[in-house]
C-alpha positions as CSV (number, residue, x, y, z in Angstrom):
1,M,0.5,0.0,0.0
2,T,1.1,3.6,-0.7
3,D,0.5,6.7,1.9
4,T,-2.0,9.0,-0.3
5,P,-2.7,11.5,1.3
6,T,-6.3,11.6,3.0
7,S,-7.8,15.3,0.7
8,T,-5.9,16.5,-2.6
9,T,-7.3,19.6,-2.2
10,S,-5.3,20.6,1.1
11,T,-2.7,21.3,-1.8
12,P,-3.6,23.9,-3.7
13,H,-5.7,25.4,-0.8
14,R,-2.6,26.2,1.2
15,A,-1.0,27.5,-2.3
16,R,-3.5,29.6,-2.3
17,T,-3.7,30.8,0.9
18,R,0.1,31.4,0.5
19,A,-0.4,33.5,-2.7
20,R,-3.3,36.0,-1.0
21,A,-0.6,36.3,2.0
22,R,2.1,37.3,-0.4
23,S,-0.2,39.6,-2.0
24,R,-1.6,41.1,0.8
25,S,1.9,41.5,2.2
26,R,3.4,43.6,-1.3
27,I,0.0,45.3,-0.6
28,R,0.9,46.4,3.0
29,T,4.4,47.0,2.1
30,G,4.1,49.3,-1.5
31,V,4.1,52.2,-2.3
32,G,1.3,54.4,-0.5
33,A,0.9,51.7,2.2
34,G,0.6,54.0,4.9
35,L,-1.9,55.9,3.5
36,R,-4.1,52.9,3.1
37,R,-3.7,52.4,6.2
38,R,-5.1,55.7,7.4
39,L,-7.9,55.7,5.3
40,R,-8.9,52.3,6.4
41,D,-8.1,52.5,9.7
42,D,-11.8,53.6,12.1
43,R,-10.1,53.3,15.4
44,G,-12.1,56.5,16.9
45,S,-15.1,55.8,14.6
46,A,-17.9,54.6,17.3
47,T,-16.8,57.7,19.5
48,A,-17.9,59.8,17.3
49,E,-20.8,58.3,16.4
50,Y,-21.7,58.2,19.9
51,A,-21.0,61.8,19.9
52,V,-23.3,62.6,16.9
53,V,-25.8,60.3,18.9
54,I,-25.3,62.6,22.0
55,L,-25.7,65.7,20.2
56,A,-28.8,64.6,19.0
57,A,-30.3,63.8,21.7
58,V,-29.8,66.4,23.6
59,A,-31.0,68.9,20.7
60,F,-34.2,66.6,21.0
61,A,-34.8,67.1,24.6
62,G,-34.0,70.9,24.0
63,V,-37.3,70.8,21.8
64,L,-39.3,69.1,24.0
65,V,-38.3,71.3,27.4
66,A,-39.3,74.0,24.7
67,V,-42.9,72.6,23.6
68,M,-43.5,71.6,27.4
69,R,-42.7,75.0,28.9
70,S,-45.3,76.7,26.4
71,G,-48.9,77.7,28.1
72,E,-51.1,75.4,25.8
73,V,-49.4,72.2,26.8
74,Q,-49.1,73.2,30.7
75,G,-52.8,73.7,30.2
76,I,-53.8,70.8,28.3
77,L,-51.4,68.2,30.7
78,T,-53.1,70.0,33.3
79,E,-56.8,69.6,32.6
80,L,-55.6,65.7,31.5
81,V,-54.2,65.4,35.3
82,R,-56.9,67.1,36.9
83,G,-59.7,64.7,35.0
84,A,-57.1,61.6,36.1
85,L,-57.7,62.5,39.7
86,S,-61.4,63.0,39.5
87,L,-62.1,59.6,38.5
Protein backbone atom coordinates (compact mmCIF):
# COMPACT_ATOMS: atom_id res chain seq x y z
CA MET A 1 0.00 0.00 0.00
CA THR A 2 1.16 3.49 -0.74
CA ASP A 3 0.60 6.43 1.48
CA THR A 4 -1.78 8.85 -0.17
CA PRO A 5 -3.03 12.06 1.32
CA THR A 6 -6.55 11.91 2.67
CA SER A 7 -7.48 15.16 0.99
CA THR A 8 -6.19 16.28 -2.38
CA THR A 9 -7.66 19.75 -1.97
CA SER A 10 -5.52 20.71 1.00
CA THR A 11 -2.32 21.29 -0.99
CA PRO A 12 -3.83 23.62 -3.63
CA HIS A 13 -5.75 25.38 -0.88
CA ARG A 14 -2.53 26.00 1.03
CA ALA A 15 -0.88 27.30 -2.12
CA ARG A 16 -3.73 29.74 -2.73
CA THR A 17 -3.62 30.86 0.89
CA ARG A 18 0.12 31.48 0.70
CA ALA A 19 -0.28 33.38 -2.58
CA ARG A 20 -2.93 35.62 -1.01
CA ALA A 21 -0.71 36.26 2.00
CA ARG A 22 2.20 37.24 -0.26
CA SER A 23 -0.08 39.51 -2.25
CA ARG A 24 -1.36 41.19 0.91
CA SER A 25 2.14 41.70 2.25
CA ARG A 26 3.11 43.41 -1.02
CA ILE A 27 0.13 45.71 -0.70
CA ARG A 28 1.02 46.53 2.90
CA THR A 29 4.61 47.41 2.08
CA GLY A 30 4.12 49.06 -1.32
CA VAL A 31 4.04 52.73 -2.20
CA GLY A 32 1.16 54.45 -0.42
CA ALA A 33 0.71 51.66 2.11
CA GLY A 34 0.71 54.13 4.99
CA LEU A 35 -2.00 56.19 3.33
CA ARG A 36 -4.11 53.08 2.67
CA ARG A 37 -3.73 52.03 6.29
CA ARG A 38 -4.79 55.48 7.52
CA LEU A 39 -7.79 55.59 5.21
CA ARG A 40 -9.14 52.23 6.28
CA ASP A 41 -8.27 52.72 9.96
CA ASP A 42 -11.58 53.06 11.79
CA ARG A 43 -10.29 53.52 15.31
CA GLY A 44 -12.34 56.17 17.06
CA SER A 45 -15.24 56.00 14.63
CA ALA A 46 -17.53 54.49 17.25
CA THR A 47 -16.71 57.37 19.60
CA ALA A 48 -17.60 59.90 16.90
CA GLU A 49 -20.87 58.10 16.21
CA TYR A 50 -21.76 58.14 19.91
CA ALA A 51 -21.01 61.87 20.03
CA VAL A 52 -23.38 62.52 17.12
CA VAL A 53 -26.13 60.47 18.78
CA ILE A 54 -25.66 62.32 22.07
CA LEU A 55 -25.83 65.70 20.31
CA ALA A 56 -29.05 64.66 18.58
CA ALA A 57 -30.53 63.51 21.90
CA VAL A 58 -29.63 66.81 23.57
CA ALA A 59 -31.22 68.76 20.71
CA PHE A 60 -34.38 66.65 20.96
CA ALA A 61 -34.50 67.19 24.73
CA GLY A 62 -34.21 70.95 24.17
CA VAL A 63 -37.16 70.88 21.78
CA LEU A 64 -39.21 68.88 24.30
CA VAL A 65 -38.43 71.36 27.08
CA ALA A 66 -39.47 74.27 24.87
CA VAL A 67 -42.74 72.53 23.98
CA MET A 68 -43.49 71.56 27.58
CA ARG A 69 -43.01 75.16 28.77
CA SER A 70 -45.60 76.54 26.39
CA GLY A 71 -48.87 77.66 27.97
CA GLU A 72 -51.04 75.48 25.73
CA VAL A 73 -49.25 72.25 26.59
CA GLN A 74 -49.23 73.08 30.30
CA GLY A 75 -52.99 73.69 30.17
CA ILE A 76 -53.61 70.41 28.34
CA LEU A 77 -51.48 68.45 30.82
CA THR A 78 -53.14 70.14 33.80
CA GLU A 79 -56.60 69.24 32.50
CA LEU A 80 -55.45 65.68 31.80
CA VAL A 81 -54.15 65.24 35.35
CA ARG A 82 -57.29 66.82 36.88
CA GLY A 83 -59.49 64.52 34.81
CA ALA A 84 -57.50 61.46 35.89
CA LEU A 85 -57.65 62.43 39.58
CA SER A 86 -61.38 63.17 39.55
CA LEU A 87 -62.27 59.58 38.65
